[in-house]
C-alpha positions as CSV (number, residue, x, y, z in Angstrom):
1,M,143.9,132.5,109.9
2,F,140.6,131.6,107.1
3,K,143.2,128.9,106.0
4,R,143.2,127.0,109.5
5,L,139.9,127.9,110.3
6,F,139.0,125.3,107.2
7,K,141.0,123.0,107.3
8,R,140.9,119.6,106.0
9,D,139.7,117.3,109.1
10,K,141.9,114.0,109.1
11,R,139.5,111.9,111.8
12,K,138.9,108.7,111.0
13,T,135.0,108.8,109.7
14,C,132.0,105.9,108.4
15,N,128.2,106.4,107.8
16,F,125.9,106.8,110.3
17,G,123.0,104.4,108.6
18,E,121.2,103.4,106.3
19,H,117.7,104.7,105.2
20,F,116.0,102.3,102.8
21,T,112.7,103.4,100.9
22,L,110.2,100.6,99.5
23,D,107.5,102.6,97.2
24,G,105.0,99.2,96.7
25,Y,102.6,99.7,93.6
26,G,99.4,96.9,92.9
27,G,98.6,95.8,96.6
28,N,95.9,94.3,98.0
29,F,93.0,96.9,98.9
30,K,91.5,95.0,102.0
31,K,95.7,94.2,103.3
32,L,96.1,98.0,103.0
33,N,93.0,99.2,104.9
34,D,94.5,96.6,107.9
35,K,95.4,98.8,111.0
36,K,96.2,94.7,112.3
37,L,99.1,94.4,109.2
38,V,100.2,97.2,109.7
39,L,100.5,97.0,113.6
40,K,102.0,93.5,112.9
41,C,104.5,94.7,111.0
42,L,105.5,97.2,112.6
43,E,106.0,94.9,115.7
44,E,107.2,91.6,113.6
45,L,110.1,93.2,111.3
46,P,112.3,95.1,113.9
47,R,112.5,91.9,115.7
48,K,113.3,90.1,112.2
49,L,115.9,92.5,111.9
50,G,117.3,92.5,114.9
51,M,116.1,96.2,116.3
52,R,115.2,96.5,119.3
53,I,112.1,99.1,119.9
54,L,111.9,101.1,122.4
55,G,108.0,102.1,122.3
56,E,104.9,101.2,121.1
57,P,104.6,100.8,117.8
58,R,102.0,104.7,117.0
59,I,99.0,104.1,113.9
60,C,96.8,107.0,113.2
61,L,94.1,106.3,109.4
62,A,94.7,109.5,108.1
63,P,91.8,111.1,106.1
64,D,91.3,112.1,102.3
65,N,92.4,115.3,101.6
66,N,90.7,115.5,98.5
67,I,94.0,116.5,96.4
68,K,96.4,113.6,95.9
69,D,96.5,111.7,99.9
70,S,92.7,109.4,99.5
71,G,93.8,108.4,103.0
72,G,95.1,105.1,105.0
73,W,96.6,104.2,107.6
74,S,100.2,106.3,108.4
75,G,102.3,103.9,112.0
76,F,105.6,104.2,112.9
77,V,107.2,103.1,115.7
78,V,110.8,104.0,116.7
79,V,113.7,101.5,117.8
80,A,117.1,102.0,119.5
81,E,118.7,102.2,115.9
82,S,116.1,104.5,114.3
83,H,112.9,104.3,113.3
84,I,110.3,102.7,110.5
85,S,107.2,104.2,108.6
86,I,104.7,102.7,107.0
87,H,101.7,104.5,105.7
88,T,99.4,102.7,102.7
89,F,97.3,104.1,100.0
90,P,94.6,101.5,99.7
91,H,92.5,103.1,97.2
92,R,95.4,103.6,95.4
93,Q,96.6,100.0,96.5
94,F,99.7,101.7,97.2
95,V,102.1,101.7,100.2
96,S,105.7,104.1,100.8
97,I,107.3,102.7,103.9
98,D,111.0,103.9,105.0
99,V,112.8,101.7,107.2
100,Y,116.3,103.9,108.0
101,T,118.5,101.9,110.9
102,C,122.0,103.2,112.8
103,K,123.5,98.9,112.4
104,N,125.4,98.4,108.8
105,G,124.4,95.5,106.3
106,M,120.6,95.9,105.8
107,N,119.1,92.5,104.4
108,R,117.2,94.9,102.0
109,K,115.6,92.3,99.5
110,F,114.7,90.0,103.3
111,V,113.2,93.7,103.5
112,A,111.3,94.2,100.3
113,D,110.0,90.4,99.8
114,Y,108.7,91.0,104.2
115,F,106.4,94.0,102.2
116,T,105.4,92.5,99.1
117,K,104.8,89.2,100.8
118,K,102.7,91.3,103.6
119,F,100.4,93.8,100.9
120,D,100.2,91.3,97.9
121,L,102.5,93.7,95.9
122,K,102.3,93.5,92.0
123,D,105.5,95.8,91.8
124,I,107.8,97.9,93.7
125,E,109.8,100.9,93.2
126,T,113.1,100.8,96.2
127,H,116.0,103.4,96.9
128,F,119.4,102.9,99.4
129,I,121.2,106.1,101.1
130,R,124.3,105.7,103.1
131,R,123.1,108.0,105.3
132,G,126.0,110.4,107.6
133,T,128.7,109.0,105.8
134,K,131.2,112.2,107.1
135,Y,130.6,110.7,111.1
136,P,133.1,110.6,113.0
137,V,134.1,107.1,114.2
138,E,135.4,108.6,117.8
139,I,133.7,111.2,120.5
140,F,135.4,114.4,120.3
141,C,134.4,116.1,123.4
């Protein structure tokens, strides 16, 4: 019985989505501190990537926490395919960005170039994660 419970599942799988993160350094203080620019990115990029926006982007001014977070704008937009989030730290000339989608084939170079230009970033660090690599192709229930 124990063997049966843990028998290898031979159902077809695929990866569920793609998660691209970008950390940008040496950005333009004024651009990183511009609420309207952050909002424009959250409205514009999903369309450029063929994503469907489900609700208005939400942006909040995050205050300095007197530890290492010097405050800035935090915003996100929920899209049918998942989400995009942006966290700016103008006094550190830094931005941290997530683009997560259940679509395959994200143009990572386009996304990196887009944010590099929008915030005048001098250097970027990116990571790419395939999410849900054992996601079932078929519905079971």
